[in-house]
N, CA, C and O atoms as CSV, one atom per row, in Angstrom:
chain,resi,resn,atom,element,x,y,z
A,1,MET,N,N,25.992,-14.572,6.867
A,1,MET,CA,C,24.645,-14.367,6.361
A,1,MET,C,C,24.349,-15.458,5.327
A,1,MET,O,O,25.128,-15.684,4.401
A,2,THR,N,N,23.206,-16.128,5.507
A,2,THR,CA,C,22.826,-17.204,4.587
A,2,THR,C,C,22.240,-16.619,3.306
A,2,THR,O,O,21.928,-15.431,3.237
A,3,ALA,N,N,22.098,-17.467,2.300
A,3,ALA,CA,C,21.506,-17.030,1.029
A,3,ALA,C,C,20.075,-16.544,1.249
A,3,ALA,O,O,19.653,-15.556,0.649
A,4,PHE,N,N,19.326,-17.240,2.112
A,4,PHE,CA,C,17.944,-16.844,2.397
A,4,PHE,C,C,17.906,-15.471,3.059
A,4,PHE,O,O,17.047,-14.651,2.735
A,5,GLU,N,N,18.820,-15.217,3.974
A,5,GLU,CA,C,18.878,-13.913,4.644
A,5,GLU,C,C,19.242,-12.804,3.658
A,5,GLU,O,O,18.756,-11.679,3.774
A,6,ILE,N,N,20.090,-13.122,2.699
A,6,ILE,CA,C,20.442,-12.136,1.672
A,6,ILE,C,C,19.216,-11.812,0.815
A,6,ILE,O,O,18.958,-10.651,0.498
A,7,VAL,N,N,18.468,-12.850,0.446
A,7,VAL,CA,C,17.239,-12.643,-0.333
A,7,VAL,C,C,16.249,-11.811,0.474
A,7,VAL,O,O,15.623,-10.897,-0.064
A,8,GLN,N,N,16.103,-12.122,1.762
A,8,GLN,CA,C,15.202,-11.343,2.618
A,8,GLN,C,C,15.613,-9.869,2.645
A,8,GLN,O,O,14.766,-8.981,2.538
A,9,LEU,N,N,16.898,-9.618,2.787
A,9,LEU,CA,C,17.391,-8.241,2.832
A,9,LEU,C,C,17.093,-7.519,1.515
A,9,LEU,O,O,16.635,-6.377,1.517
A,10,ILE,N,N,17.355,-8.184,0.409
A,10,ILE,CA,C,17.073,-7.578,-0.904
A,10,ILE,C,C,15.582,-7.298,-1.046
A,10,ILE,O,O,15.192,-6.233,-1.525
A,11,LEU,N,N,14.742,-8.255,-0.628
A,11,LEU,CA,C,13.292,-8.053,-0.688
A,11,LEU,C,C,12.852,-6.910,0.210
A,11,LEU,O,O,11.992,-6.118,-0.177
A,12,ARG,N,N,13.430,-6.810,1.411
A,12,ARG,CA,C,13.079,-5.714,2.327
A,12,ARG,C,C,13.405,-4.366,1.694
A,12,ARG,O,O,12.601,-3.436,1.757
A,13,ILE,N,N,14.573,-4.263,1.090
A,13,ILE,CA,C,14.974,-3.004,0.457
A,13,ILE,C,C,14.059,-2.683,-0.727
A,13,ILE,O,O,13.626,-1.543,-0.890
A,14,ALA,N,N,13.770,-3.687,-1.545
A,14,ALA,CA,C,12.886,-3.478,-2.700
A,14,ALA,C,C,11.482,-3.076,-2.249
A,14,ALA,O,O,10.903,-2.133,-2.789
A,15,LEU,N,N,10.936,-3.788,-1.263
A,15,LEU,CA,C,9.601,-3.450,-0.759
A,15,LEU,C,C,9.593,-2.064,-0.132
A,15,LEU,O,O,8.635,-1.310,-0.296
A,16,ALA,N,N,10.652,-1.730,0.579
A,16,ALA,CA,C,10.740,-0.391,1.172
A,16,ALA,C,C,10.637,0.661,0.076
A,16,ALA,O,O,9.913,1.646,0.219
A,17,GLY,N,N,11.365,0.450,-1.019
A,17,GLY,CA,C,11.305,1.388,-2.137
A,17,GLY,C,C,9.914,1.498,-2.732
A,17,GLY,O,O,9.448,2.593,-3.045
A,18,VAL,N,N,9.257,0.362,-2.886
A,18,VAL,CA,C,7.902,0.347,-3.439
A,18,VAL,C,C,6.946,1.117,-2.524
A,18,VAL,O,O,6.199,1.981,-2.984
A,19,PHE,N,N,6.975,0.801,-1.235
A,19,PHE,CA,C,6.041,1.450,-0.316
A,19,PHE,C,C,6.345,2.937,-0.141
A,19,PHE,O,O,5.424,3.753,-0.090
A,20,ILE,N,N,7.610,3.294,-0.051
A,20,ILE,CA,C,7.954,4.714,0.072
A,20,ILE,C,C,7.530,5.464,-1.188
A,20,ILE,O,O,6.957,6.551,-1.104
A,21,GLY,N,N,7.808,4.892,-2.344
A,21,GLY,CA,C,7.409,5.522,-3.601
A,21,GLY,C,C,5.906,5.697,-3.715
A,21,GLY,O,O,5.423,6.762,-4.100
A,22,MET,N,N,5.169,4.647,-3.378
A,22,MET,CA,C,3.705,4.748,-3.419
A,22,MET,C,C,3.200,5.759,-2.389
A,22,MET,O,O,2.263,6.512,-2.653
A,23,GLY,N,N,3.824,5.765,-1.225
A,23,GLY,CA,C,3.412,6.726,-0.199
A,23,GLY,C,C,3.618,8.158,-0.650
A,23,GLY,O,O,2.758,9.013,-0.439
A,24,VAL,N,N,4.752,8.419,-1.268
A,24,VAL,CA,C,5.033,9.769,-1.768
A,24,VAL,C,C,3.999,10.171,-2.817
A,24,VAL,O,O,3.597,11.333,-2.880
A,25,SER,N,N,3.573,9.224,-3.633
A,25,SER,CA,C,2.595,9.541,-4.688
A,25,SER,C,C,1.264,10.029,-4.106
A,25,SER,O,O,0.503,10.710,-4.793
A,26,HIS,N,N,0.981,9.688,-2.854
A,26,HIS,CA,C,-0.249,10.153,-2.211
A,26,HIS,C,C,-0.258,11.665,-2.008
A,26,HIS,O,O,-1.307,12.250,-1.736
A,27,PHE,N,N,0.897,12.293,-2.139
A,27,PHE,CA,C,0.995,13.727,-1.907
A,27,PHE,C,C,1.175,14.526,-3.197
A,27,PHE,O,O,1.320,15.748,-3.156
A,28,LEU,N,N,1.167,13.847,-4.331
A,28,LEU,CA,C,1.234,14.524,-5.624
A,28,LEU,C,C,-0.187,14.870,-6.044
A,28,LEU,O,O,-1.074,14.025,-5.928
A,29,PRO,N,N,-0.434,16.082,-6.528
A,29,PRO,CA,C,-1.808,16.548,-6.779
A,29,PRO,C,C,-2.671,15.596,-7.621
A,29,PRO,O,O,-3.780,15.254,-7.209
A,30,GLY,N,N,-2.184,15.165,-8.788
A,30,GLY,CA,C,-2.992,14.296,-9.651
A,30,GLY,C,C,-3.335,12.972,-8.999
A,30,GLY,O,O,-4.514,12.648,-8.856
A,31,PRO,N,N,-2.332,12.196,-8.598
A,31,PRO,CA,C,-2.630,10.921,-7.942
A,31,PRO,C,C,-3.478,11.081,-6.672
A,31,PRO,O,O,-4.343,10.254,-6.386
A,32,ARG,N,N,-3.219,12.147,-5.922
A,32,ARG,CA,C,-3.979,12.367,-4.676
A,32,ARG,C,C,-5.471,12.509,-4.976
A,32,ARG,O,O,-6.304,11.937,-4.273
A,33,ARG,N,N,-5.812,13.275,-6.025
A,33,ARG,CA,C,-7.226,13.451,-6.383
A,33,ARG,C,C,-7.861,12.124,-6.797
A,33,ARG,O,O,-8.972,11.797,-6.381
A,34,VAL,N,N,-7.132,11.363,-7.628
A,34,VAL,CA,C,-7.677,10.079,-8.093
A,34,VAL,C,C,-7.840,9.120,-6.917
A,34,VAL,O,O,-8.859,8.438,-6.811
A,35,MET,N,N,-6.848,9.063,-6.040
A,35,MET,CA,C,-6.937,8.158,-4.884
A,35,MET,C,C,-8.104,8.538,-3.976
A,35,MET,O,O,-8.758,7.660,-3.413
A,36,ALA,N,N,-8.370,9.826,-3.829
A,36,ALA,CA,C,-9.509,10.252,-3.006
A,36,ALA,C,C,-10.819,9.765,-3.625
A,36,ALA,O,O,-11.750,9.404,-2.905
A,37,LYS,N,N,-10.891,9.754,-4.951
A,37,LYS,CA,C,-12.098,9.268,-5.630
A,37,LYS,C,C,-12.234,7.751,-5.521
A,37,LYS,O,O,-13.334,7.212,-5.642
A,38,MET,N,N,-11.103,7.060,-5.291
A,38,MET,CA,C,-11.127,5.594,-5.202
A,38,MET,C,C,-11.761,5.092,-3.909
A,38,MET,O,O,-12.114,3.916,-3.808
A,39,ILE,N,N,-11.907,5.955,-2.939
A,39,ILE,CA,C,-12.515,5.529,-1.676
A,39,ILE,C,C,-13.993,5.260,-1.940
A,39,ILE,O,O,-14.710,6.146,-2.405
A,40,PRO,N,N,-14.454,4.044,-1.648
A,40,PRO,CA,C,-15.846,3.687,-1.944
A,40,PRO,C,C,-16.834,4.621,-1.250
A,40,PRO,O,O,-16.565,5.105,-0.150
A,41,PRO,N,N,-17.973,4.874,-1.889
A,41,PRO,CA,C,-18.976,5.780,-1.305
A,41,PRO,C,C,-19.356,5.432,0.133
A,41,PRO,O,O,-19.566,6.332,0.946
A,42,ARG,N,N,-19.446,4.152,0.459
A,42,ARG,CA,C,-19.848,3.764,1.811
A,42,ARG,C,C,-18.782,4.086,2.858
A,42,ARG,O,O,-19.045,4.018,4.058
A,43,MET,N,N,-17.577,4.438,2.397
A,43,MET,CA,C,-16.486,4.756,3.318
A,43,MET,C,C,-16.132,6.250,3.277
A,43,MET,O,O,-15.092,6.657,3.794
A,44,ARG,N,N,-16.980,7.044,2.674
A,44,ARG,CA,C,-16.726,8.490,2.581
A,44,ARG,C,C,-17.422,9.190,3.736
A,44,ARG,O,O,-18.634,9.074,3.918
A,45,TRP,N,N,-16.637,9.911,4.505
A,45,TRP,CA,C,-17.179,10.680,5.616
A,45,TRP,C,C,-16.688,12.108,5.513
A,45,TRP,O,O,-15.918,12.450,4.615
A,46,ASN,N,N,-17.136,12.933,6.433
A,46,ASN,CA,C,-16.701,14.324,6.488
A,46,ASN,C,C,-15.724,14.497,7.642
A,46,ASN,O,O,-15.488,13.570,8.417
A,47,GLY,N,N,-15.171,15.674,7.743
A,47,GLY,CA,C,-14.278,15.985,8.853
A,47,GLY,C,C,-12.942,15.283,8.719
A,47,GLY,O,O,-12.371,15.205,7.631
A,48,MET,N,N,-12.450,14.774,9.840
A,48,MET,CA,C,-11.126,14.163,9.869
A,48,MET,C,C,-11.035,12.877,9.044
A,48,MET,O,O,-9.932,12.424,8.740
A,49,LEU,N,N,-12.160,12.289,8.682
A,49,LEU,CA,C,-12.139,11.054,7.898
A,49,LEU,C,C,-12.544,11.278,6.443
A,49,LEU,O,O,-12.903,10.333,5.740
A,50,ARG,N,N,-12.484,12.528,5.996
A,50,ARG,CA,C,-12.826,12.805,4.595
A,50,ARG,C,C,-11.748,12.196,3.689
A,50,ARG,O,O,-10.616,11.991,4.127
A,51,PRO,N,N,-12.093,11.911,2.445
A,51,PRO,CA,C,-11.177,11.218,1.540
A,51,PRO,C,C,-9.779,11.826,1.445
A,51,PRO,O,O,-8.797,11.084,1.454
A,52,ALA,N,N,-9.659,13.139,1.355
A,52,ALA,CA,C,-8.328,13.755,1.223
A,52,ALA,C,C,-7.454,13.443,2.436
A,52,ALA,O,O,-6.251,13.221,2.294
A,53,VAL,N,N,-8.045,13.425,3.611
A,53,VAL,CA,C,-7.283,13.121,4.829
A,53,VAL,C,C,-6.908,11.638,4.848
A,53,VAL,O,O,-5.794,11.285,5.236
A,54,LEU,N,N,-7.826,10.777,4.434
A,54,LEU,CA,C,-7.528,9.343,4.390
A,54,LEU,C,C,-6.390,9.049,3.409
A,54,LEU,O,O,-5.540,8.201,3.679
A,55,VAL,N,N,-6.374,9.740,2.286
A,55,VAL,CA,C,-5.295,9.542,1.304
A,55,VAL,C,C,-3.964,9.972,1.914
A,55,VAL,O,O,-2.962,9.270,1.777
A,56,ALA,N,N,-3.949,11.111,2.581
A,56,ALA,CA,C,-2.706,11.570,3.215
A,56,ALA,C,C,-2.277,10.591,4.305
A,56,ALA,O,O,-1.095,10.267,4.422
A,57,PHE,N,N,-3.237,10.122,5.101
A,57,PHE,CA,C,-2.921,9.175,6.176
A,57,PHE,C,C,-2.335,7.882,5.616
A,57,PHE,O,O,-1.344,7.367,6.134
A,58,THR,N,N,-2.952,7.363,4.556
A,58,THR,CA,C,-2.425,6.120,3.981
A,58,THR,C,C,-1.054,6.346,3.349
A,58,THR,O,O,-0.215,5.446,3.351
A,59,GLY,N,N,-0.822,7.538,2.813
A,59,GLY,CA,C,0.504,7.854,2.292
A,59,GLY,C,C,1.553,7.854,3.389
A,59,GLY,O,O,2.650,7.324,3.212
A,60,VAL,N,N,1.211,8.453,4.522
A,60,VAL,CA,C,2.128,8.458,5.670
A,60,VAL,C,C,2.367,7.028,6.148
A,60,VAL,O,O,3.495,6.668,6.485
A,61,CYS,N,N,1.315,6.213,6.180
A,61,CYS,CA,C,1.467,4.808,6.601
A,61,CYS,C,C,2.434,4.064,5.682
A,61,CYS,O,O,3.290,3.316,6.155
A,62,GLU,N,N,2.300,4.267,4.386
A,62,GLU,CA,C,3.187,3.580,3.444
A,62,GLU,C,C,4.634,4.050,3.587
A,62,GLU,O,O,5.561,3.240,3.565
A,63,ILE,N,N,4.818,5.353,3.732
A,63,ILE,CA,C,6.177,5.875,3.898
A,63,ILE,C,C,6.789,5.361,5.203
A,63,ILE,O,O,7.929,4.899,5.221
A,64,ALA,N,N,6.027,5.445,6.285
A,64,ALA,CA,C,6.529,4.969,7.582
A,64,ALA,C,C,6.816,3.470,7.536
A,64,ALA,O,O,7.834,3.017,8.059
A,65,GLY,N,N,5.928,2.704,6.917
A,65,GLY,CA,C,6.149,1.266,6.802
A,65,GLY,C,C,7.384,0.952,5.973
A,65,GLY,O,O,8.167,0.069,6.324
A,66,GLY,N,N,7.557,1.677,4.875
A,66,GLY,CA,C,8.739,1.469,4.038
A,66,GLY,C,C,10.022,1.783,4.782
A,66,GLY,O,O,10.995,1.034,4.696
A,67,ILE,N,N,10.027,2.877,5.504
A,67,ILE,CA,C,11.204,3.214,6.314
A,67,ILE,C,C,11.422,2.156,7.392
A,67,ILE,O,O,12.553,1.755,7.668
A,68,GLY,N,N,10.317,1.711,7.996
A,68,GLY,CA,C,10.411,0.677,9.031
A,68,GLY,C,C,11.029,-0.611,8.520
A,68,GLY,O,O,11.698,-1.317,9.274
A,69,LEU,N,N,10.814,-0.928,7.247
A,69,LEU,CA,C,11.422,-2.137,6.674
A,69,LEU,C,C,12.939,-2.033,6.590
A,69,LEU,O,O,13.628,-3.050,6.507
A,70,LEU,N,N,13.455,-0.828,6.610
A,70,LEU,CA,C,14.900,-0.626,6.488
A,70,LEU,C,C,15.622,-0.630,7.830
A,70,LEU,O,O,16.851,-0.690,7.874
A,71,LEU,N,N,14.875,-0.566,8.913
A,71,LEU,CA,C,15.480,-0.484,10.245
A,71,LEU,C,C,15.412,-1.850,10.926
A,71,LEU,O,O,14.328,-2.407,11.096
A,72,PRO,N,N,16.563,-2.385,11.314
A,72,PRO,CA,C,16.596,-3.739,11.892
A,72,PRO,C,C,15.667,-3.930,13.095
A,72,PRO,O,O,15.100,-5.009,13.266
A,73,TRP,N,N,15.506,-2.922,13.911
A,73,TRP,CA,C,14.696,-3.074,15.116
A,73,TRP,C,C,13.201,-2.871,14.862
A,73,TRP,O,O,12.398,-3.072,15.773
A,74,THR,N,N,12.809,-2.478,13.646
A,74,THR,CA,C,11.387,-2.271,13.358
A,74,THR,C,C,10.873,-3.059,12.157
A,74,THR,O,O,9.676,-3.021,11.872
A,75,TYR,N,N,11.738,-3.767,11.454
A,75,TYR,CA,C,11.260,-4.352,10.195
A,75,TYR,C,C,10.183,-5.415,10.386
A,75,TYR,O,O,9.324,-5.568,9.519
A,76,VAL,N,N,10.204,-6.150,11.491
A,76,VAL,CA,C,9.151,-7.158,11.718
A,76,VAL,C,C,7.807,-6.458,11.919
A,76,VAL,O,O,6.816,-6.819,11.286
A,77,ALA,N,N,7.776,-5.461,12.798
A,77,ALA,CA,C,6.525,-4.721,13.045
A,77,ALA,C,C,6.060,-4.016,11.778
A,77,ALA,O,O,4.864,-3.990,11.484
A,78,ALA,N,N,6.991,-3.446,11.030
A,78,ALA,CA,C,6.635,-2.748,9.791
A,78,ALA,C,C,6.047,-3.710,8.767
A,78,ALA,O,O,5.059,-3.386,8.109
A,79,ALA,N,N,6.643,-4.888,8.628
A,79,ALA,CA,C,6.144,-5.874,7.660
A,79,ALA,C,C,4.736,-6.327,8.027
A,79,ALA,O,O,3.876,-6.458,7.156
A,80,ILE,N,N,4.500,-6.565,9.311
A,80,ILE,CA,C,3.164,-6.978,9.761
A,80,ILE,C,C,2.168,-5.844,9.530
A,80,ILE,O,O,1.068,-6.072,9.027
A,81,ALA,N,N,2.556,-4.616,9.899
A,81,ALA,CA,C,1.669,-3.470,9.711
A,81,ALA,C,C,1.348,-3.250,8.234
A,81,ALA,O,O,0.212,-2.923,7.893
A,82,LEU,N,N,2.323,-3.424,7.368
A,82,LEU,CA,C,2.079,-3.252,5.935
A,82,LEU,C,C,1.176,-4.346,5.379
A,82,LEU,O,O,0.360,-4.078,4.497
A,83,ALA,N,N,1.305,-5.566,5.874
A,83,ALA,CA,C,0.400,-6.640,5.440
A,83,ALA,C,C,-1.038,-6.302,5.832
A,83,ALA,O,O,-1.960,-6.483,5.037
A,84,VAL,N,N,-1.223,-5.817,7.046
A,84,VAL,CA,C,-2.563,-5.400,7.502
A,84,VAL,C,C,-3.047,-4.213,6.665
A,84,VAL,O,O,-4.209,-4.157,6.264
A,85,PHE,N,N,-2.152,-3.278,6.411
A,85,PHE,CA,C,-2.469,-2.110,5.593
A,85,PHE,C,C,-2.985,-2.533,4.218
A,85,PHE,O,O,-3.977,-1.991,3.732
A,86,LEU,N,N,-2.317,-3.494,3.597
A,86,LEU,CA,C,-2.725,-3.951,2.268
A,86,LEU,C,C,-4.134,-4.534,2.273
A,86,LEU,O,O,-4.878,-4.377,1.304
A,87,VAL,N,N,-4.498,-5.200,3.352
A,87,VAL,CA,C,-5.863,-5.712,3.482
A,87,VAL,C,C,-6.833,-4.540,3.650
A,87,VAL,O,O,-7.909,-4.525,3.052
A,88,ALA,N,N,-6.445,-3.566,4.463
A,88,ALA,CA,C,-7.330,-2.435,4.773
A,88,ALA,C,C,-7.630,-1.568,3.548
A,88,ALA,O,O,-8.736,-1.043,3.422
A,89,VAL,N,N,-6.664,-1.414,2.650
A,89,VAL,CA,C,-6.881,-0.545,1.487
A,89,VAL,C,C,-7.475,-1.294,0.293
A,89,VAL,O,O,-7.806,-0.678,-0.720
A,90,PHE,N,N,-7.611,-2.595,0.405
A,90,PHE,CA,C,-8.131,-3.353,-0.735
A,90,PHE,C,C,-9.530,-2.916,-1.179
A,90,PHE,O,O,-9.793,-2.923,-2.381
A,91,PRO,N,N,-10.442,-2.534,-0.274
A,91,PRO,CA,C,-11.753,-2.079,-0.759
A,91,PRO,C,C,-11.665,-0.912,-1.744
A,91,PRO,O,O,-12.440,-0.853,-2.699
A,92,ALA,N,N,-10.742,0.006,-1.526
A,92,ALA,CA,C,-10.583,1.121,-2.465
A,92,ALA,C,C,-10.073,0.625,-3.814
A,92,ALA,O,O,-10.525,1.087,-4.862
A,93,ASN,N,N,-9.138,-0.311,-3.784
A,93,ASN,CA,C,-8.619,-0.874,-5.035
A,93,ASN,C,C,-9.706,-1.668,-5.766
A,93,ASN,O,O,-9.805,-1.614,-6.991
A,94,ALA,N,N,-10.513,-2.400,-5.009
A,94,ALA,CA,C,-11.605,-3.168,-5.611
A,94,ALA,C,C,-12.652,-2.231,-6.221
A,94,ALA,O,O,-13.180,-2.504,-7.299
A,95,TYR,N,N,-12.946,-1.141,-5.540
A,95,TYR,CA,C,-13.895,-0.158,-6.055
A,95,TYR,C,C,-13.384,0.408,-7.386
A,95,TYR,O,O,-14.146,0.531,-8.345
A,96,ALA,N,N,-12.112,0.746,-7.436
A,96,ALA,CA,C,-11.534,1.260,-8.681
A,96,ALA,C,C,-11.584,0.201,-9.778
A,96,ALA,O,O,-11.867,0.517,-10.934
A,97,ALA,N,N,-11.310,-1.054,-9.421
A,97,ALA,CA,C,-11.337,-2.141,-10.411
A,97,ALA,C,C,-12.730,-2.322,-11.003
A,97,ALA,O,O,-12.877,-2.649,-12.180
A,98,ARG,N,N,-13.746,-2.106,-10.180
A,98,ARG,CA,C,-15.123,-2.266,-10.657
A,98,ARG,C,C,-15.624,-1.042,-11.430
A,98,ARG,O,O,-16.714,-1.072,-12.001
A,99,ASN,N,N,-14.831,0.029,-11.448
A,99,ASN,CA,C,-15.229,1.263,-12.132
A,99,ASN,C,C,-14.111,1.767,-13.052
A,99,ASN,O,O,-13.618,2.881,-12.874
A,100,PRO,N,N,-13.711,0.952,-14.033
A,100,PRO,CA,C,-12.572,1.334,-14.879
A,100,PRO,C,C,-12.823,2.595,-15.700
A,100,PRO,O,O,-11.881,3.324,-16.010
A,101,GLU,N,N,-14.063,2.858,-16.052
A,101,GLU,CA,C,-14.348,4.056,-16.831
A,101,GLU,C,C,-14.051,5.324,-16.035
A,101,GLU,O,O,-13.792,6.379,-16.613
A,102,ARG,N,N,-14.088,5.218,-14.729
A,102,ARG,CA,C,-13.840,6.380,-13.859
A,102,ARG,C,C,-12.362,6.533,-13.498
A,102,ARG,O,O,-11.893,7.647,-13.264
A,103,PHE,N,N,-11.622,5.413,-13.450
A,103,PHE,CA,C,-10.264,5.461,-12.921
A,103,PHE,C,C,-9.175,5.143,-13.937
A,103,PHE,O,O,-7.992,5.182,-13.598
A,104,GLY,N,N,-9.541,4.835,-15.153
A,104,GLY,CA,C,-8.555,4.618,-16.204
A,104,GLY,C,C,-7.535,3.550,-15.846
A,104,GLY,O,O,-7.893,2.463,-15.393
A,105,LYS,N,N,-6.244,3.873,-16.055
A,105,LYS,CA,C,-5.196,2.867,-15.857
A,105,LYS,C,C,-4.977,2.515,-14.386
A,105,LYS,O,O,-4.321,1.514,-14.095
A,106,LEU,N,N,-5.504,3.303,-13.456
A,106,LEU,CA,C,-5.415,2.928,-12.042
A,106,LEU,C,C,-6.398,1.812,-11.701
A,106,LEU,O,O,-6.296,1.190,-10.643
A,107,ALA,N,N,-7.335,1.564,-12.585
A,107,ALA,CA,C,-8.353,0.551,-12.355
A,107,ALA,C,C,-7.866,-0.813,-12.839
A,107,ALA,O,O,-8.395,-1.363,-13.805
A,108,THR,N,N,-6.871,-1.344,-12.172
A,108,THR,CA,C,-6.391,-2.681,-12.498
A,108,THR,C,C,-7.554,-3.653,-12.316
A,108,THR,O,O,-8.249,-3.578,-11.303
A,109,PRO,N,N,-7.789,-4.559,-13.262
A,109,PRO,CA,C,-8.875,-5.523,-13.092
A,109,PRO,C,C,-8.781,-6.247,-11.745
A,109,PRO,O,O,-7.692,-6.462,-11.213
A,110,LEU,N,N,-9.927,-6.610,-11.218
A,110,LEU,CA,C,-10.016,-7.105,-9.846
A,110,LEU,C,C,-9.119,-8.310,-9.560
A,110,LEU,O,O,-8.401,-8.306,-8.559
A,111,ILE,N,N,-9.139,-9.320,-10.390
A,111,ILE,CA,C,-8.355,-10.526,-10.103
A,111,ILE,C,C,-6.854,-10.241,-10.117
A,111,ILE,O,O,-6.162,-10.642,-9.181
A,112,PRO,N,N,-6.315,-9.560,-11.146
A,112,PRO,CA,C,-4.892,-9.219,-11.076
A,112,PRO,C,C,-4.553,-8.329,-9.869
A,112,PRO,O,O,-3.484,-8.472,-9.275
A,113,ARG,N,N,-5.456,-7.419,-9.512
A,113,ARG,CA,C,-5.234,-6.558,-8.345
A,113,ARG,C,C,-5.178,-7.400,-7.077
A,113,ARG,O,O,-4.301,-7.211,-6.234
A,114,LEU,N,N,-6.113,-8.322,-6.950
A,114,LEU,CA,C,-6.131,-9.204,-5.777
A,114,LEU,C,C,-4.851,-10.035,-5.719
A,114,LEU,O,O,-4.246,-10.166,-4.655
A,115,ILE,N,N,-4.442,-10.589,-6.839
A,115,ILE,CA,C,-3.209,-11.382,-6.872
A,115,ILE,C,C,-2.015,-10.514,-6.481
A,115,ILE,O,O,-1.153,-10.950,-5.718
A,116,GLY,N,N,-1.962,-9.296,-6.999
A,116,GLY,CA,C,-0.880,-8.383,-6.645
A,116,GLY,C,C,-0.840,-8.075,-5.159
A,116,GLY,O,O,0.227,-8.061,-4.545
A,117,GLN,N,N,-2.011,-7.828,-4.585
A,117,GLN,CA,C,-2.080,-7.559,-3.137
A,117,GLN,C,C,-1.618,-8.786,-2.350
A,117,GLN,O,O,-0.868,-8.660,-1.382
A,118,LEU,N,N,-2.065,-9.972,-2.769
A,118,LEU,CA,C,-1.667,-11.196,-2.064
A,118,LEU,C,C,-0.161,-11.441,-2.175
A,118,LEU,O,O,0.465,-11.900,-1.219
A,119,VAL,N,N,0.416,-11.138,-3.328
A,119,VAL,CA,C,1.871,-11.282,-3.497
A,119,VAL,C,C,2.593,-10.320,-2.560
A,119,VAL,O,O,3.557,-10.710,-1.902
A,120,LEU,N,N,2.147,-9.081,-2.492
A,120,LEU,CA,C,2.783,-8.117,-1.587
A,120,LEU,C,C,2.653,-8.557,-0.128
A,120,LEU,O,O,3.601,-8.431,0.647
A,121,ILE,N,N,1.489,-9.068,0.243
A,121,ILE,CA,C,1.289,-9.558,1.615
A,121,ILE,C,C,2.237,-10.734,1.866
A,121,ILE,O,O,2.875,-10.800,2.917
A,122,ALA,N,N,2.332,-11.656,0.913
A,122,ALA,CA,C,3.231,-12.803,1.067
A,122,ALA,C,C,4.673,-12.353,1.205
A,122,ALA,O,O,5.415,-12.900,2.022
A,123,LEU,N,N,5.085,-11.364,0.420
A,123,LEU,CA,C,6.451,-10.857,0.524
A,123,LEU,C,C,6.699,-10.215,1.884
A,123,LEU,O,O,7.780,-10.355,2.455
A,124,CYS,N,N,5.701,-9.516,2.397
A,124,CYS,CA,C,5.846,-8.929,3.737
A,124,CYS,C,C,6.049,-10.014,4.787
A,124,CYS,O,O,6.785,-9.819,5.754
A,125,ILE,N,N,5.396,-11.156,4.594
A,125,ILE,CA,C,5.540,-12.264,5.541
A,125,ILE,C,C,6.892,-12.948,5.361
A,125,ILE,O,O,7.563,-13.270,6.342
A,126,VAL,N,N,7.293,-13.170,4.109
A,126,VAL,CA,C,8.550,-13.877,3.821
A,126,VAL,C,C,9.752,-13.122,4.385
A,126,VAL,O,O,10.715,-13.746,4.830
A,127,ILE,N,N,9.710,-11.810,4.373
A,127,ILE,CA,C,10.889,-11.062,4.815
A,127,ILE,C,C,11.085,-11.093,6.323
A,127,ILE,O,O,12.111,-10.634,6.824
A,128,VAL,N,N,10.104,-11.633,7.058
A,128,VAL,CA,C,10.265,-11.708,8.514
A,128,VAL,C,C,10.355,-13.138,9.030
A,128,VAL,O,O,10.426,-13.342,10.242
A,129,LEU,N,N,10.355,-14.120,8.160
A,129,LEU,CA,C,10.437,-15.514,8.597
A,129,LEU,C,C,11.776,-15.815,9.230
A,129,LEU,O,O,12.018,-16.944,9.656
């Protein structure tokens, strides 16, 4: 195993922990309520696409993606899916960033949030090179 492969493995394990941890937080009452409020008004629907269901779905996606990063036969697909996922959830993060009075410490300012998302996307790509 080369030094680069060792770094990739360490990054995969670390990212898996981050995504699994964040996914689990989607099912904790306090964070779940705040995350449901983070969904922009234009993306709020009723029925199966109501905010509470979307929060649970995104939590499952993060947990599944994190687990997928740990499995040799799925880590490439998981990394790609998580990169796409990070793009898909950015509108909710941007909405929270633009409304800090409503979201408190979850409202990371927009530019640092964008940089953080881009770093996570880059790490997802680096671990599959």
